[in-house]
C-alpha positions as CSV (number, residue, x, y, z in Angstrom):
1,M,0.0,0.0,0.0
2,R,1.3,3.4,-1.0
3,L,0.4,6.7,0.6
4,I,0.5,9.8,-1.6
5,M,-0.2,13.1,0.1
6,L,0.0,16.5,-1.5
7,M,-0.6,19.6,0.5
8,C,-1.7,23.0,-0.8
9,S,-2.3,26.1,1.3
10,S,-2.9,29.7,0.5
11,L,-3.4,32.9,2.3
12,R,-5.4,35.9,1.3
13,D,-2.1,37.5,0.3
14,K,-2.0,36.4,-3.4
15,S,1.8,36.3,-3.2
16,T,1.8,33.4,-0.7
17,H,0.6,30.1,-2.2
18,S,1.9,26.6,-3.0
19,N,2.4,25.5,-6.6
20,S,2.8,21.8,-5.7
21,C,-0.9,21.2,-6.0
22,G,-1.4,23.3,-9.2
23,C,-3.7,25.7,-7.3
24,S,-4.6,28.8,-9.2
25,A,-5.0,32.4,-8.0
26,M,-8.7,31.8,-7.9
27,M,-8.1,29.0,-5.5
28,A,-6.2,31.5,-3.3
29,L,-9.1,33.9,-3.3
30,F,-11.8,31.5,-2.4
31,W,-10.0,29.0,-0.1
32,Q,-7.5,29.3,2.6
33,G,-6.1,25.8,2.2
34,A,-6.4,22.4,0.6
35,V,-5.1,19.0,1.3
36,L,-5.0,16.5,-1.5
37,L,-4.8,12.9,-0.3
38,S,-4.7,9.7,-2.3
39,L,-4.4,6.2,-0.8
40,A,-3.4,3.3,-3.0
41,A,-4.7,-0.1,-1.9
42,A,-3.1,-1.8,-4.8
43,G,-1.2,-0.7,-7.9
44,S,1.8,-0.8,-10.1
45,V,5.2,0.7,-9.0
46,Y,5.2,2.4,-12.4
47,A,1.9,4.2,-11.7
48,D,1.7,7.9,-10.9
49,M,-1.3,10.1,-9.9
50,K,-1.6,13.8,-10.1
51,L,-4.5,15.4,-8.3
52,N,-5.5,19.1,-8.4
53,C,-8.4,20.4,-6.3
54,W,-10.2,23.6,-7.2
55,P,-13.1,25.4,-5.5
56,D,-15.8,23.2,-7.1
57,F,-14.1,20.6,-9.3
58,V,-11.2,18.2,-9.4
59,M,-8.7,17.2,-12.0
60,L,-7.1,13.8,-11.6
61,V,-4.5,12.2,-14.0
62,W,-3.6,8.5,-13.5
63,T,-0.6,7.3,-15.5
64,E,0.9,3.8,-15.9
65,S,3.9,3.7,-18.2
66,R,4.3,-0.1,-18.2
67,S,0.7,-1.3,-17.9
68,Q,-1.5,-3.3,-20.2
69,A,-4.6,-2.0,-18.4
70,D,-7.6,-0.8,-20.4
71,F,-7.7,2.8,-19.3
72,A,-11.3,3.2,-20.4
73,R,-12.2,0.9,-17.4
74,F,-11.0,3.3,-14.7
75,R,-13.7,5.0,-12.7
76,L,-13.7,8.0,-10.4
77,G,-16.8,7.1,-8.3
78,N,-19.3,6.3,-11.0
79,C,-17.7,8.5,-13.7
80,S,-15.7,7.2,-16.7
81,P,-12.6,9.1,-17.8
82,T,-13.1,12.5,-19.4
83,S,-10.3,11.3,-21.8
84,F,-7.8,8.5,-21.9
85,T,-4.8,7.1,-23.9
86,A,-2.9,3.9,-23.9
87,S,-1.1,4.9,-20.7
88,E,-3.2,7.6,-19.0
89,A,-6.7,8.3,-17.7
90,V,-7.8,11.9,-17.1
91,F,-10.8,13.0,-15.0
92,N,-12.0,16.6,-15.0
93,V,-15.2,16.6,-13.0
94,Y,-17.3,18.6,-10.6
95,F,-17.8,17.6,-6.9
96,S,-21.6,17.6,-7.6
97,N,-21.0,14.7,-10.0
98,C,-19.5,11.2,-9.8
99,N,-20.9,10.4,-6.3
100,F,-18.5,12.6,-4.4
101,R,-19.3,12.5,-0.6
102,R,-19.1,15.7,1.3
103,L,-18.0,15.7,5.0
104,I,-18.0,18.8,7.2
105,T,-16.0,18.4,10.4
106,G,-14.9,21.3,12.6
107,D,-13.5,24.0,10.3
108,R,-12.8,21.5,7.5
109,L,-14.8,20.8,4.3
110,M,-13.9,17.5,2.7
111,Y,-14.9,15.8,-0.6
112,T,-14.1,12.1,-0.9
113,N,-14.3,9.6,-3.6
114,E,-12.6,6.4,-5.0
115,L,-10.5,5.9,-8.1
116,S,-11.0,2.2,-9.1
117,Y,-10.1,-0.2,-11.8
118,V,-11.1,-3.9,-12.3
119,S,-9.9,-6.0,-15.2
120,S,-12.5,-7.1,-17.7
121,P,-13.8,-10.7,-17.2
122,G,-11.5,-13.2,-18.9
123,S,-8.6,-10.7,-19.1
124,D,-5.2,-12.2,-18.9
125,L,-4.1,-9.2,-16.8
126,A,-5.0,-9.5,-13.1
127,H,-5.1,-5.8,-12.4
128,T,-7.1,-4.2,-9.6
129,I,-6.7,-0.7,-8.2
130,T,-8.5,1.2,-5.5
131,H,-7.5,4.7,-4.4
132,L,-9.1,7.0,-1.9
133,V,-9.2,10.5,-3.3
134,V,-9.8,13.4,-0.9
135,C,-9.9,17.1,-1.3
136,S,-9.9,19.0,2.0
137,Y,-10.4,22.7,2.4
138,K,-10.6,25.2,5.3
139,R,-14.2,26.3,5.5
140,P,-14.3,30.0,4.5
141,K,-15.8,32.4,7.0
142,G,-19.6,32.7,6.6
143,W,-19.7,29.6,4.3
144,R,-23.0,27.7,4.5
145,P,-23.7,24.4,2.8
146,Q,-26.2,24.3,-0.1
147,I,-28.5,21.4,-0.4
148,Y,-28.4,21.7,-4.2
149,D,-26.4,23.7,-6.6
150,A,-29.2,24.5,-8.9
151,V,-28.9,25.1,-12.6
152,F,-31.3,24.9,-15.5
153,N,-29.3,22.7,-17.8
154,T,-26.5,20.4,-16.6
155,Y,-23.7,19.1,-18.7
156,S,-21.9,16.0,-17.5
157,Q,-19.5,13.3,-18.2
158,G,-19.8,12.2,-21.9
159,H,-21.6,15.5,-22.6
160,L,-25.0,14.4,-21.4
161,E,-27.5,17.2,-21.6
162,F,-30.3,17.4,-19.0
163,H,-33.6,19.4,-19.3
164,I,-36.4,20.1,-16.9
165,S,-39.4,22.4,-17.6
166,L,-43.1,22.9,-17.1
167,G,-45.2,21.4,-19.9
168,S,-48.6,21.5,-21.4
169,D,-51.4,19.3,-20.1
170,D,-50.4,16.5,-22.5
171,F,-46.6,17.1,-22.1
172,S,-46.3,17.8,-25.8
173,S,-45.0,21.3,-25.6
174,P,-43.8,23.9,-23.0
175,A,-46.4,25.3,-20.6
176,A,-48.3,28.4,-21.8
177,S,-48.4,29.8,-18.3
178,T,-46.4,29.5,-15.1
179,T,-49.4,30.3,-12.9
180,F,-51.4,27.4,-11.5
181,P,-54.6,27.5,-9.4
182,L,-54.4,25.5,-6.1
183,G,-55.4,21.9,-6.8
184,S,-54.7,22.0,-10.5
185,L,-52.1,19.7,-12.1
186,M,-48.6,21.1,-12.9
187,P,-47.1,19.0,-15.7
188,I,-43.3,18.7,-15.2
189,M,-41.2,17.0,-17.8
190,A,-37.5,16.1,-17.6
191,S,-35.3,14.5,-20.2
192,V,-31.7,13.6,-20.9
193,E,-30.1,13.7,-24.4
194,Q,-28.3,10.4,-24.6
195,K,-26.4,11.0,-27.8
196,A,-23.9,8.2,-28.3
197,H,-24.5,6.6,-24.8
198,H,-26.1,3.3,-24.2
199,P,-29.8,3.5,-23.3
200,L,-30.2,5.4,-20.0
201,L,-33.1,5.4,-17.6
202,L,-33.9,8.9,-16.2
203,L,-35.2,9.3,-12.7
204,L,-36.3,12.1,-10.4
205,E,-34.5,11.2,-7.2
206,E,-35.2,14.2,-4.9
207,C,-37.3,17.3,-5.4
208,V,-38.3,20.0,-2.9
209,A,-40.1,23.3,-3.4
210,T,-38.9,26.6,-1.8
211,T,-39.3,30.3,-2.3
212,T,-35.7,30.9,-3.2
213,P,-33.6,29.8,-6.2
214,K,-30.9,28.6,-3.8
215,L,-31.5,26.3,-0.9
216,Q,-30.0,27.1,2.5
217,P,-30.2,25.0,5.7
218,D,-32.8,27.4,7.2
219,S,-34.9,27.5,4.0
220,K,-38.6,26.7,4.3
221,V,-39.2,23.8,2.0
222,Y,-42.0,21.6,0.8
223,P,-40.9,18.0,0.1
224,L,-42.2,16.5,-3.1
225,I,-39.9,13.5,-3.9
226,T,-37.6,12.1,-1.2
227,N,-35.9,8.8,-0.3
228,K,-34.4,8.2,-3.7
229,G,-37.4,8.4,-6.0
230,C,-40.5,8.3,-3.6
231,L,-43.2,10.8,-4.7
232,V,-44.2,11.5,-1.1
233,D,-46.6,14.2,-2.2
234,S,-48.7,11.5,-3.9
235,K,-49.8,10.2,-0.4
236,T,-51.9,13.3,0.2
237,S,-52.7,14.5,-3.3
238,H,-53.4,13.4,-6.8
239,S,-49.8,13.8,-7.9
240,T,-48.5,10.9,-10.0
241,F,-45.8,9.8,-12.4
242,K,-47.1,9.3,-15.9
243,P,-46.3,6.3,-18.0
244,R,-43.0,6.6,-20.0
245,K,-42.8,7.0,-23.7
246,K,-39.0,6.9,-23.6
247,A,-36.6,5.7,-20.9
248,S,-34.7,9.0,-21.3
249,E,-37.8,11.0,-20.3
250,I,-39.9,11.2,-17.2
251,H,-43.2,13.1,-16.7
252,L,-44.7,14.1,-13.4
253,A,-48.2,15.5,-12.9
254,L,-47.9,17.4,-9.7
255,Q,-51.0,18.7,-8.0
256,A,-50.5,22.4,-7.1
257,F,-49.9,22.5,-3.4
258,R,-50.7,25.0,-0.6
259,F,-47.2,26.5,-0.2
260,A,-46.2,30.1,-0.5
261,L,-49.5,31.0,-2.3
262,G,-49.0,34.0,-4.6
263,Q,-45.3,33.9,-4.4
264,E,-42.7,32.6,-6.8
265,V,-42.0,28.9,-6.0
266,F,-38.8,27.2,-7.1
267,I,-38.6,23.4,-7.4
268,H,-35.1,21.9,-6.9
269,C,-34.5,18.4,-8.2
270,Q,-31.8,15.8,-8.4
271,L,-31.9,14.0,-11.7
272,G,-30.3,10.6,-12.0
273,V,-29.5,8.4,-15.1
274,W,-28.9,4.7,-14.6
275,D,-28.7,1.5,-16.5
276,P,-32.3,0.4,-17.1
277,A,-31.5,-3.1,-15.8
278,D,-30.0,-1.7,-12.6
279,L,-33.1,-0.7,-10.6
280,D,-33.0,-1.2,-6.8
281,P,-34.5,0.5,-3.7
282,A,-32.1,3.5,-4.2
283,K,-32.8,3.8,-8.0
284,K,-36.5,3.9,-8.8
285,A,-39.6,6.0,-9.4
286,C,-42.5,5.2,-7.0
287,H,-45.8,6.9,-6.4
288,Y,-48.6,6.1,-4.0
289,V,-51.8,4.6,-5.3
290,K,-54.9,5.1,-3.1
291,H,-56.2,1.9,-1.5
292,H,-53.2,0.0,-3.0
293,G,-50.0,1.4,-1.7
294,W,-46.6,2.3,-3.2
295,E,-46.2,1.3,-6.8
296,L,-43.1,1.2,-9.1
297,M,-43.9,3.3,-12.1
298,D,-41.7,1.4,-14.6
299,N,-42.8,-2.1,-13.5
300,P,-45.7,-2.5,-11.0
301,K,-44.8,-6.2,-10.6
302,K,-41.6,-5.1,-8.9
303,S,-43.3,-2.6,-6.5
304,N,-41.5,-4.3,-3.6
305,L,-38.6,-1.9,-4.5
306,C,-40.9,0.8,-3.1
307,N,-41.5,-0.9,0.3
308,C,-38.8,1.3,1.8
309,C,-40.5,4.6,0.9
310,D,-42.0,4.9,4.4
311,S,-38.6,4.2,6.0
312,T,-35.1,4.6,4.5
313,C,-34.2,3.4,1.0
314,K,-30.7,2.1,0.4
315,S,-28.9,0.4,-2.4
316,R,-28.7,-3.4,-2.1
317,S,-25.0,-3.4,-2.6
318,L,-22.3,-1.7,-0.5
319,R,-21.4,0.3,-3.5
320,S,-24.3,1.9,-5.3
321,I,-22.4,1.7,-8.6
322,A,-20.1,-1.1,-9.6
323,P,-17.2,-0.5,-11.9
324,G,-18.5,-0.2,-15.5
325,T,-22.1,0.5,-14.5
326,L,-23.8,3.5,-16.0
327,G,-24.9,6.1,-13.5
328,M,-24.8,9.8,-12.9
329,V,-26.6,12.3,-10.7
330,H,-27.2,15.9,-11.5
331,N,-28.9,18.9,-10.0
332,A,-31.6,21.1,-11.7
333,L,-33.9,24.0,-11.0
334,L,-37.3,24.2,-12.5
335,E,-38.4,27.7,-13.7
336,P,-40.3,29.6,-11.0
337,Q,-44.1,29.2,-10.9
338,I,-46.9,30.9,-8.9
339,I,-49.7,29.0,-7.2
340,T,-52.9,31.0,-6.7
341,E,-55.8,30.5,-4.3
342,G,-58.5,30.3,-7.0
343,I,-59.0,30.0,-10.7
344,S,-56.7,32.5,-12.5
């Protein structure tokens, strides 16, 4: 086992900073320090890793000069390499992607993940690598964690493009109005452009409503979808997921709710794309059917995956994503809408 530790610290004085981590002047302005840590559980003596942490993303380069490894099989969390050659895998990703875990302890803010590689089945090369990747920063004064980093369109690994918007009653076009009377149905449609990817299943994993475009710990929120795909609002309303036409699209008929009437309401969502064959209690779309219970929208015969909706939903495996499995999670913000007391 090999321990690689790179340390980077910077002061508000721009003239004092460390170049060993490749930190930029912007890093010095936003952060007072960073520690970059990589722990190799197994690997070649000819391997080298370069890790640069920035305010909201990380660049990692893994190089093996004498390896027969297939560099396309490296994964940072659940992300494939941004680019790769016969001897190098490069990741240039945001902390909001790739299943980075955020830990706040004392005055430190840490993002952790794993770089992994497993040989393809039947390969003559027995090659397995697991690295712990950590970016640690000193929490800036006045910094408060955001629940979601909201954006309208999110671009990701492999140039996936996500969309979320209000639609017409039949989901065939954009909504003509963003004002909805209390109790009416708000059509919400989300999609992902797959381009050259294998078929992907789009899910709404978490959604909450609030009166601000950015969520803060003290924000007043109205939960809509929680627990990895459970439409909790459907237990007390007529909200429901609509049958799919494409795996890369998902439609939600949301009943206008009594929350911040007359004010602008923002809906923040986490969108996830997964291998359609990889559904489990943490990757699903469930709504509540009156006098029946929780139902899996994509396959009611497997509604047992929704049994956790009234408790805590967790993946069946220790790792939610195995090496080589498709899967990405992204954040999105729906355009603001206004819910009124009566017919508008």
